[in-house]
N, C-alpha and C positions, 0 to 999 in steps of 0.2 A: 257091957262092949265097949272091948279095947278103941280107941284110938290113938291119932298124928296129930299135927297141928300142919298147915301149910299156908305159907303168909303167899298171898299173890305179887302180880308183879305191881299193884298199887300202895300194896302196904298191908293191904286187907288179912285178918288172918283166919282163920277156919279149922271146925272142927271137926275131924272126918271120922265117920267108923272106920277100924280097922279089921281084917281077918286074919288068922294067923294061917303061915303058909303062899300069902297074897302082895306080888311086887307093891313095892312101895307105888312106882308109876298105874297097878292099877290102879290100884286103891284113887289115886288124883285120878286117874282119870275115869272109871267111874262114876266121880264126883262131878263133874261136868266140868274143872278149871281145866283152864287152856294150857295141857300137855300135850305132844304131841306122841311121841311114845312109835314111830313111824315104823318100828322093824319089829314092835310087839313082842318086847323084851330079848332079844333077839343076843344086843350087843356089838349091834353092827350099823349102828346111828349114832348118834348123841345127840336127839329132839326130846331130853327124856331128864334133860341138864338138869341140879336137883344144890342148893348151897346145903351143908347140911348147919344146924348149928352149932358152934363150939362148943356145948355142955355136951353136942353129943355126938363128936367125932370120934371121939376115943372109945367110946362104947360098940362102935359099929367093923366088924370086921373088913380088914385091908382090902385096898383095891388092888385087885389081881393085873396080870399087864394087858391083856386087851379089854379090860375098860379104861386101862392109861391113855391102851396107844386109840382108842378111840373121844377120850375127852381131849389127845391131841387136835382134834378136828373142829373143836367146841369153840364157841367163841367166848369169852371172859369169865376163864377155867381159872378157880381161887383154892386156895390152898383145902378149902374146904367142898371143893366140886367133886358130886357125885353121879354118877346114872341111875336115875330110881330102879331101874332095871334092872339093878344089879344088888340090888337092898331088899330080902324077905323080909318081911314081918315075921315079929313073933312078940309070944308077953316082955319080953325083954325091954321092947320095943318102944313098950306104952306112955305116949305121948310125946315121940319122935315129932321133935322140928325141925321142919326146913322149908325154902324157899325158891320160891322159881326161879330160877336164872334167866336174864334177857329173850327174847325171841331172836331165834336166827342159832340159837345154840347145842 
């Protein structure tokens, strides 16, 4: 089974089973980690904000304008910030490591 690694807000690592074609937000939420994803993956909120590990940043598709606009409304945005609803898991992302952004992001 493919997987991603999510570091929660307390610094604990979670290895989560991941399915091809699923949004990273869906994977995190389905494993009952504290991520909201209020818009359900429509890129119309910023409640699925994560930080992508530096080793993975170049492997992900670039942010689209719509994602950048939503991140403008998020709290604690960094260069490695992404909306996890905009990252689709594929085998190329096996072992992807992300960090949950602070609450209110």
